[in-house]
C-alpha positions as CSV (number, residue, x, y, z in Angstrom):
1,M,-18.1,9.5,-12.6
2,T,-15.4,11.3,-10.7
3,T,-12.0,9.7,-11.0
4,R,-11.0,11.0,-7.6
5,V,-13.5,8.8,-5.8
6,A,-13.1,5.7,-7.9
7,S,-9.3,5.7,-8.0
8,V,-9.0,5.8,-4.2
9,L,-11.6,3.1,-3.9
10,A,-9.6,1.0,-6.3
11,L,-6.6,0.9,-3.9
12,A,-8.7,0.6,-0.8
13,A,-7.2,-2.8,0.1
14,A,-3.7,-2.4,-1.4
15,S,-1.9,-1.4,1.8
16,A,-2.2,-4.7,3.8
17,L,0.8,-6.7,4.7
18,V,1.0,-10.4,3.8
19,L,0.2,-12.8,6.6
20,T,3.0,-15.4,6.4
21,A,5.2,-17.0,9.0
22,C,8.2,-14.9,7.7
23,T,6.5,-11.5,8.1
24,P,8.4,-9.6,10.8
25,D,6.6,-8.4,13.9
26,K,5.7,-4.8,13.6
27,E,7.4,-2.3,15.9
28,Q,4.8,-1.5,18.6
29,V,5.4,2.2,18.7
30,T,2.8,4.9,18.3
31,P,4.2,7.6,16.0
32,D,5.0,11.0,17.5
33,G,2.9,13.7,16.0
34,G,5.8,16.2,16.0
35,A,5.4,19.9,15.8
36,S,1.9,21.2,15.0
37,D,3.2,23.4,12.1
38,G,4.7,20.4,10.3
39,A,8.3,21.3,11.0
40,T,10.7,18.9,12.8
41,G,11.3,21.5,15.5
42,D,15.0,21.2,15.6
43,S,16.2,23.2,12.6
44,T,18.2,26.3,13.6
45,G,18.4,27.8,10.2
46,P,18.5,27.1,6.5
47,V,20.2,23.8,5.7
48,D,21.8,22.8,2.4
49,I,19.9,19.6,2.1
50,Y,21.9,18.2,-0.8
51,T,25.2,18.4,1.1
52,Q,24.0,17.1,4.5
53,D,25.9,14.2,6.0
54,I,24.2,11.0,7.0
55,A,25.0,10.0,10.6
56,W,24.5,6.2,10.7
57,E,23.9,4.5,14.0
58,E,23.5,0.8,14.8
59,C,19.9,-0.3,15.2
60,G,19.8,-4.1,15.8
61,S,21.2,-5.8,12.7
62,L,20.9,-2.7,10.6
63,E,22.1,0.9,10.5
64,C,19.6,3.8,10.9
65,A,19.7,7.5,10.3
66,T,17.5,10.6,9.9
67,V,17.8,13.1,7.1
68,K,16.1,16.4,6.4
69,V,13.7,17.1,3.5
70,P,11.6,20.1,2.8
71,V,8.0,20.0,4.0
72,D,7.0,21.6,0.8
73,W,9.2,21.0,-2.2
74,S,7.9,24.2,-3.9
75,E,9.8,26.0,-1.0
76,P,12.9,23.9,-0.6
77,E,14.5,26.5,1.7
78,G,11.5,26.6,4.0
79,E,10.5,24.3,6.9
80,L,12.1,20.9,7.1
81,M,10.8,17.5,8.2
82,D,12.5,14.2,9.1
83,L,12.9,11.3,6.8
84,A,13.9,8.1,8.6
85,I,16.1,5.6,6.7
86,N,17.9,2.4,7.4
87,R,20.3,0.1,5.5
88,S,21.7,-3.4,5.4
89,G,25.3,-3.1,4.0
90,A,26.4,-4.9,0.9
91,R,27.7,-8.3,1.7
92,G,30.2,-8.6,-1.2
93,G,32.8,-6.2,-0.1
94,A,34.7,-4.9,-3.1
95,E,31.8,-5.9,-5.4
96,R,29.5,-3.2,-3.9
97,M,27.6,-1.4,-6.7
98,G,26.0,1.3,-4.5
99,S,22.6,1.7,-2.9
100,L,19.3,0.0,-3.8
101,L,16.3,1.9,-2.4
102,I,13.3,-0.3,-1.7
103,N,9.6,0.5,-0.9
104,P,7.0,-2.0,0.3
105,G,3.9,-0.3,-1.0
106,G,0.8,1.1,0.6
107,P,0.8,4.0,0.3
108,G,1.7,4.2,3.9
109,G,3.8,1.1,4.3
110,S,6.9,1.4,6.5
111,G,10.1,0.9,4.6
112,L,12.0,0.6,7.9
113,D,10.0,-2.5,8.9
114,F,10.3,-3.8,5.4
115,T,14.1,-3.8,5.2
116,E,14.5,-6.4,8.0
117,Y,12.1,-8.7,6.1
118,F,13.5,-8.0,2.7
119,V,17.1,-9.1,3.5
120,T,15.7,-12.5,4.6
121,T,14.0,-13.1,1.3
122,A,16.1,-11.3,-1.4
123,G,18.6,-13.1,-3.6
124,D,22.2,-13.6,-2.5
125,D,23.6,-11.8,-5.6
126,L,21.5,-8.7,-4.9
127,L,22.5,-8.6,-1.2
128,A,26.1,-9.0,-2.1
129,A,26.1,-6.1,-4.6
130,Y,24.0,-3.4,-2.9
131,D,23.5,-1.5,0.3
132,V,19.8,-2.1,0.7
133,V,18.2,1.2,1.9
134,G,14.7,1.3,3.3
135,F,12.9,4.5,4.2
136,D,9.6,5.6,5.8
137,P,8.2,7.9,3.1
138,R,7.2,11.4,4.2
139,G,4.2,11.3,6.5
140,V,4.8,7.6,7.4
141,G,6.0,5.9,10.5
142,Q,9.2,7.2,12.0
143,S,9.5,10.0,9.4
144,T,7.6,13.1,10.4
145,P,4.2,11.5,10.4
146,V,0.7,12.4,9.3
147,M,-1.4,12.2,12.5
148,C,-5.2,12.5,12.6
149,G,-6.3,12.5,16.2
150,D,-6.5,9.9,18.9
151,D,-7.4,6.2,18.5
152,D,-11.1,6.8,19.0
153,V,-11.2,9.4,16.2
154,I,-9.4,6.9,13.9
155,D,-11.8,4.1,14.9
156,Q,-14.9,6.1,14.2
157,Y,-13.7,7.0,10.7
158,Y,-12.5,3.6,9.6
159,I,-14.4,0.8,11.5
160,P,-18.2,1.3,11.4
161,D,-20.5,0.2,8.7
162,Y,-21.9,3.5,7.4
163,P,-24.9,3.2,5.0
164,L,-24.7,4.7,1.6
165,E,-28.3,4.3,0.4
166,S,-29.4,7.9,-0.2
167,Q,-28.1,11.4,-1.0
168,E,-28.4,12.1,2.8
169,D,-26.0,9.2,3.5
170,M,-23.6,10.7,0.9
171,D,-23.8,14.1,2.5
172,A,-23.1,12.6,5.9
173,S,-20.1,10.7,4.5
174,V,-18.6,13.8,3.0
175,A,-19.1,15.6,6.3
176,R,-17.3,12.9,8.1
177,T,-14.3,13.2,5.7
178,E,-14.2,17.0,6.2
179,A,-14.2,16.6,10.0
180,F,-11.5,13.9,9.8
181,A,-9.3,16.0,7.5
182,A,-9.7,18.8,10.0
183,E,-8.4,16.5,12.7
184,C,-5.4,15.6,10.5
185,A,-4.7,19.3,9.9
186,N,-4.8,20.1,13.7
187,S,-2.5,17.2,14.5
188,S,-0.1,17.4,11.5
189,G,-0.1,21.0,10.2
190,A,1.4,21.5,6.7
191,V,2.7,17.9,6.6
192,V,-0.7,16.5,5.7
193,E,-0.9,18.8,2.6
194,N,2.5,17.6,1.3
195,V,2.7,13.8,1.5
196,D,1.9,13.3,-2.2
197,T,3.8,10.8,-4.4
198,A,5.7,13.4,-6.5
199,S,7.1,14.9,-3.2
200,A,8.1,11.5,-2.1
201,A,9.9,10.9,-5.4
202,R,11.8,14.2,-4.9
203,D,12.8,12.8,-1.5
204,M,14.2,9.7,-3.2
205,D,16.3,11.9,-5.5
206,L,17.7,13.7,-2.5
207,L,18.5,10.4,-0.9
208,R,20.3,9.2,-4.1
209,T,22.4,12.4,-3.9
210,I,23.4,12.2,-0.3
211,L,24.0,8.5,-0.5
212,G,26.6,9.2,-3.1
213,D,24.9,7.4,-6.1
214,E,25.0,8.9,-9.6
215,E,21.9,7.0,-10.6
216,L,18.9,5.6,-8.7
217,Y,18.7,1.8,-8.3
218,Y,15.3,0.9,-7.0
219,L,12.9,-2.0,-6.3
220,G,9.4,-1.1,-5.5
221,F,6.3,-3.2,-4.7
222,S,2.6,-2.5,-5.2
223,Y,2.2,1.3,-4.7
224,G,6.0,1.4,-4.7
225,T,5.7,0.9,-8.4
226,Q,3.7,4.1,-8.7
227,L,6.4,5.8,-6.7
228,G,9.1,4.4,-8.9
229,A,7.3,5.3,-12.2
230,T,6.7,8.8,-10.8
231,Y,10.5,9.1,-10.1
232,A,11.3,8.1,-13.6
233,E,8.9,10.7,-15.0
234,L,10.4,13.5,-12.9
235,F,14.0,12.4,-13.1
236,P,14.5,10.3,-16.3
237,D,18.2,11.2,-16.6
238,N,18.9,9.9,-13.1
239,V,17.4,6.4,-13.5
240,G,19.8,3.5,-13.2
241,R,17.9,0.3,-12.9
242,L,14.3,0.2,-11.7
243,A,12.3,-3.0,-11.0
244,L,8.6,-2.6,-10.3
245,D,6.8,-5.6,-8.8
246,G,3.0,-5.8,-8.6
247,A,2.4,-2.8,-10.7
248,V,-0.2,-0.1,-10.2
249,D,-1.2,1.5,-13.5
250,F,-2.2,4.7,-11.8
251,L,-2.9,6.4,-15.2
252,L,-5.9,4.1,-15.9
253,P,-9.3,5.7,-15.3
254,G,-10.3,5.3,-11.7
255,E,-13.4,3.3,-12.5
256,E,-11.3,0.9,-14.5
257,Q,-8.9,0.5,-11.6
258,S,-11.8,-0.3,-9.2
259,I,-13.3,-2.9,-11.5
260,G,-9.9,-4.6,-12.0
261,Q,-9.2,-4.8,-8.3
262,A,-12.8,-6.0,-7.4
263,E,-12.4,-8.7,-10.1
264,G,-9.0,-9.6,-8.7
265,F,-10.2,-10.1,-5.1
266,E,-13.2,-12.1,-6.3
267,Q,-10.9,-14.4,-8.3
268,A,-8.6,-14.8,-5.3
269,L,-11.6,-15.7,-3.2
270,T,-12.7,-18.3,-5.9
271,N,-9.2,-19.8,-5.8
272,F,-9.5,-20.0,-2.0
273,L,-12.9,-21.7,-2.2
274,V,-11.5,-24.3,-4.7
275,W,-8.7,-25.0,-2.2
276,C,-11.0,-25.1,0.8
277,G,-13.3,-27.6,-0.9
278,E,-10.3,-30.0,-1.1
279,Q,-9.6,-29.8,2.6
280,E,-11.2,-32.2,5.1
281,D,-11.8,-29.4,7.6
282,C,-13.3,-26.7,5.2
283,A,-15.7,-24.5,7.0
284,L,-17.9,-24.3,4.0
285,D,-19.6,-27.0,1.9
286,G,-21.1,-27.5,-1.5
287,T,-20.0,-26.1,-4.9
288,V,-17.8,-23.1,-5.2
289,D,-20.9,-20.9,-5.9
290,E,-22.7,-22.4,-2.9
291,M,-19.7,-21.7,-0.7
292,R,-19.5,-18.1,-2.1
293,A,-23.1,-17.7,-1.2
294,Q,-22.4,-18.8,2.4
295,I,-19.7,-16.2,2.7
296,S,-22.1,-13.5,1.3
297,S,-24.7,-14.6,3.9
298,L,-22.2,-14.3,6.7
299,M,-21.4,-10.8,5.5
300,D,-25.1,-9.8,5.3
301,R,-25.5,-11.1,8.9
302,A,-22.4,-9.1,10.0
303,R,-23.8,-5.9,8.5
304,Q,-27.3,-6.4,10.1
305,E,-26.4,-8.0,13.4
306,P,-22.6,-8.0,14.0
307,F,-20.9,-11.0,15.5
308,E,-19.6,-11.0,19.0
309,T,-15.8,-10.9,19.4
310,G,-15.3,-10.5,23.1
311,E,-13.8,-7.1,22.5
312,A,-15.2,-3.5,22.4
313,W,-16.0,-3.7,18.7
314,Q,-18.2,-6.4,17.2
315,L,-17.4,-7.9,13.8
316,N,-19.4,-5.8,11.4
317,G,-19.4,-6.1,7.6
318,N,-16.6,-3.7,7.1
319,L,-14.3,-5.5,9.5
320,M,-15.3,-8.8,8.0
321,V,-14.1,-7.6,4.6
322,Y,-10.8,-6.4,6.1
323,G,-10.4,-9.8,7.7
324,I,-11.0,-11.8,4.5
325,V,-9.1,-9.5,2.2
326,V,-5.9,-9.6,4.2
327,T,-5.7,-13.4,3.9
328,L,-6.1,-13.2,0.1
329,Y,-2.7,-11.5,-0.4
330,D,-0.9,-14.9,0.0
331,E,-2.1,-18.4,-0.3
332,G,-0.1,-19.3,2.8
333,S,-2.8,-17.4,4.7
334,W,-5.7,-19.3,3.4
335,G,-5.7,-21.6,6.4
336,L,-6.2,-18.6,8.7
337,L,-9.2,-17.6,6.6
338,N,-10.6,-21.1,7.0
339,T,-10.1,-21.0,10.7
340,A,-12.0,-17.6,10.9
341,L,-14.8,-18.9,8.8
342,T,-15.0,-22.1,10.9
343,E,-15.5,-20.0,14.1
344,L,-18.2,-18.0,12.4
345,T,-20.1,-21.0,11.1
346,A,-19.6,-23.3,14.1
347,S,-20.0,-20.9,17.1
348,G,-21.5,-17.8,15.7
349,T,-18.6,-15.6,17.0
350,G,-16.1,-13.6,15.1
351,G,-12.9,-13.4,17.3
352,V,-10.5,-14.8,14.7
353,M,-11.9,-12.7,11.8
354,Y,-11.7,-9.6,14.1
355,T,-8.0,-10.4,14.8
356,L,-7.3,-10.6,11.1
357,A,-9.1,-7.3,10.5
358,N,-7.0,-5.6,13.2
359,F,-3.9,-6.9,11.6
360,Y,-4.9,-5.2,8.4
361,L,-5.4,-2.0,10.3
362,D,-2.2,-2.1,12.3
363,R,-4.4,-2.1,15.4
364,D,-4.4,-4.0,18.7
365,G,-7.9,-5.4,18.9
366,T,-7.9,-5.5,22.7
367,S,-6.4,-2.1,23.6
368,G,-7.7,-0.3,20.6
369,T,-4.3,1.3,19.9
370,Y,-2.6,1.6,16.5
371,S,1.0,0.4,16.1
372,A,1.5,2.4,12.9
373,N,-0.1,5.3,11.0
374,A,-0.4,3.4,7.7
375,T,-4.2,3.5,7.6
376,W,-4.6,7.3,7.7
377,A,-1.4,7.9,5.8
378,F,-2.9,5.8,3.0
379,T,-5.9,8.2,2.9
380,A,-3.8,11.4,3.0
381,I,-1.4,10.3,0.2
382,G,-4.1,8.7,-1.9
383,C,-6.4,11.7,-1.8
384,L,-3.6,14.2,-2.6
385,D,-2.7,12.1,-5.6
386,A,-6.3,11.6,-6.8
387,G,-6.6,15.2,-7.8
388,E,-9.9,17.2,-8.0
389,E,-13.0,16.2,-9.9
390,D,-16.6,17.0,-9.9
391,P,-18.5,15.5,-6.9
392,W,-20.8,12.5,-7.2
393,D,-24.5,12.5,-6.6
394,Y,-26.5,9.4,-5.5
395,S,-27.3,8.3,-9.1
396,D,-23.5,8.0,-9.6
397,V,-23.2,5.7,-6.6
398,E,-26.0,3.5,-7.9
399,D,-24.3,3.2,-11.3
400,F,-21.0,2.5,-9.7
401,R,-22.5,-0.1,-7.3
402,A,-24.0,-2.0,-10.3
403,L,-20.5,-2.1,-11.9
404,M,-18.9,-3.3,-8.7
405,N,-21.5,-6.0,-8.0
406,E,-21.0,-7.3,-11.5
407,A,-17.2,-7.3,-11.1
408,S,-17.4,-8.9,-7.6
409,P,-20.6,-10.4,-6.3
410,T,-19.0,-10.9,-2.9
411,F,-17.2,-7.6,-2.3
412,G,-18.9,-5.2,-4.7
413,W,-21.1,-3.7,-2.0
414,W,-17.9,-2.8,-0.1
415,F,-16.1,-1.3,-3.1
416,A,-19.2,0.9,-3.7
417,G,-19.7,1.8,-0.1
418,S,-17.7,5.0,0.2
419,T,-17.6,8.5,-1.2
420,G,-13.8,8.2,-1.4
421,C,-12.0,11.5,-1.2
422,E,-15.1,13.8,-1.4
423,G,-14.6,16.3,1.4
424,W,-10.8,16.0,1.5
425,P,-9.7,19.6,1.2
426,W,-6.3,19.3,-0.4
427,V,-4.9,18.0,-3.7
428,A,-1.2,17.7,-4.7
429,D,0.5,20.6,-6.6
430,D,2.2,18.1,-8.8
431,I,0.3,15.1,-10.2
432,V,1.8,12.9,-12.8
433,T,-0.6,12.4,-15.7
434,S,1.8,11.1,-18.3
435,L,4.8,8.8,-18.4
436,D,6.3,10.1,-21.6
437,N,9.4,11.3,-19.9
438,A,9.8,8.1,-18.0
439,A,9.6,6.1,-21.2
440,T,12.9,7.9,-22.3
441,A,14.7,6.6,-19.2
442,P,16.9,3.5,-19.3
443,Q,14.9,0.3,-19.6
444,M,13.0,-0.8,-16.6
445,L,11.6,-4.2,-15.5
446,V,8.0,-4.7,-14.4
447,I,7.0,-7.9,-12.6
448,G,3.4,-9.1,-12.5
449,T,1.6,-12.1,-10.9
450,T,-1.1,-14.0,-12.8
451,N,-3.5,-14.2,-9.9
452,D,-2.5,-11.0,-8.0
453,P,-5.7,-9.8,-6.3
454,A,-4.6,-6.3,-5.4
455,T,-2.7,-5.3,-8.5
456,P,-4.0,-7.4,-11.4
457,L,-1.6,-8.7,-14.0
458,A,-3.3,-6.4,-16.6
459,W,-2.0,-3.4,-14.7
460,S,1.6,-4.7,-14.9
461,E,1.1,-5.3,-18.6
462,S,-0.3,-1.8,-19.2
463,L,2.3,0.0,-17.0
464,A,5.1,-1.9,-18.8
465,D,3.7,-0.7,-22.1
466,R,3.6,2.9,-20.9
467,L,7.2,2.8,-19.7
468,G,8.5,0.8,-22.7
469,A,9.7,-1.7,-20.0
470,E,10.1,-5.5,-20.2
471,L,7.5,-7.7,-18.4
472,L,8.4,-10.7,-16.2
473,V,5.5,-12.8,-15.1
474,Y,5.1,-15.1,-12.1
475,D,2.4,-17.8,-12.7
476,G,0.9,-18.1,-9.3
477,E,-1.2,-16.7,-6.4
478,G,-0.8,-13.7,-4.2
479,H,0.4,-10.1,-4.3
480,T,3.8,-9.4,-5.8
481,A,6.4,-12.0,-6.7
482,Y,10.0,-11.1,-5.7
483,G,11.0,-12.9,-2.5
484,R,7.7,-14.8,-2.1
485,S,7.4,-16.9,-5.3
486,N,10.3,-18.9,-6.7
487,Q,13.9,-18.9,-7.6
488,C,13.2,-18.2,-11.3
489,I,11.8,-14.7,-10.3
490,I,14.8,-14.0,-8.0
491,D,17.3,-15.1,-10.7
492,N,15.7,-12.9,-13.3
493,V,15.3,-9.8,-11.1
494,D,18.8,-10.1,-9.7
495,G,20.1,-10.7,-13.2
496,F,18.7,-7.3,-14.2
497,L,19.5,-5.3,-11.0
498,V,23.0,-6.7,-10.5
499,D,24.3,-7.8,-13.9
500,G,22.1,-5.6,-16.2
501,V,20.8,-8.6,-18.0
502,M,17.1,-8.0,-19.0
503,P,14.8,-11.0,-19.3
504,D,12.9,-11.2,-22.6
505,S,9.5,-9.5,-22.2
506,G,6.8,-12.1,-21.4
507,T,9.2,-14.4,-19.6
508,E,7.1,-16.6,-17.3
509,C,8.2,-18.2,-14.1
């Protein structure tokens, strides 16, 4: 079974933002597609990218700037593109240690948006010691973005329920991906071929240099752990202190990744159902298994006869999964899921669930416009990183569906409902397949959460083992730990990043 398909499916839900009261509003700006050849359009000649100055400007409570990076790192003196960065200055004056780069995950998450949120949740010691530097990775947001056509093109690729019940359905799926990739090439030029993780890691080393730091200090979340581990593999001698929260063990076989994530979301749903059953206003009734069956019945209905939403799109099965999954990233969002299920069961309409699904997609459900390009940047980055494998036939899909249904009775059909990257025409030139070099870098800290649905604790354990890193565990619900769990996690992570004090491996908070 091809790793390229399974590995992308495994991360199909990992780019959602957590729905909590403290999540900042997203900037309602449609990214500019930029020049069609992938260049920024304002370079007048070769630029020594390692000696460029950063021209910081005020942007609200932060400082913002734009730096230049090569479109293609194999041709560093060729065309350039923009990398948008921002920072919150160290609050401790003379105690400043340097810069701490942060990444929220995805792939496709905006680091610029994340900085504002991060400085409201991070520990005081960390904020006193470091300039916190966020960045939109290449292809994302306000950096030169991957663009893939107008809103209708995006809608038609990501929203409908497409059947996958025959070889003909598979062929149609591959053809849709080929056509979508062609739209991305038309809108983005060479950028879409160069947004892989290794290139983003090289951008981080450039940032380290021009920020004036001898070593990289970094805190990455979810996919950001893959980016950090890739950096350590490519630049082990430049590693200072790296903390990786909610780890993605991207070296696991793709099928194993898919199973782990399917099991993770099923367990998170089970935990929600236990909680819901204890509430007076739970939308469901009966035992946990009976409530699970009610949700599966609603999903079957959505796939066969979508629920009305009052908007242009009805609530189909695909949108219903998006709406449920986004609330499983944080237990603080379980009440929203109960509200959405109450509407479905009581009135037979899906407006609340539709709103949740659109939050997942960075989409305005009424206007149909996208506020960010994270959804298709996720595809472009993930498919480049996935490499090239032999294509599936329908018997592979049937085998994979059986595995997914066993791992997740509720979501298995969805995990097995795509041909992944088949039809995507590009793969990265540089794909990390070993972390042997990274394991020689100074010791790193991996943080895992016991009931993390998107990046199971087992991934944090295995990535820590590959890196020779110590493991810190948060015993709780939700995706990632730092800034959303407890003071014990903050104290241990800050103790490492600020004071260089590594917690004992297996420490549990």
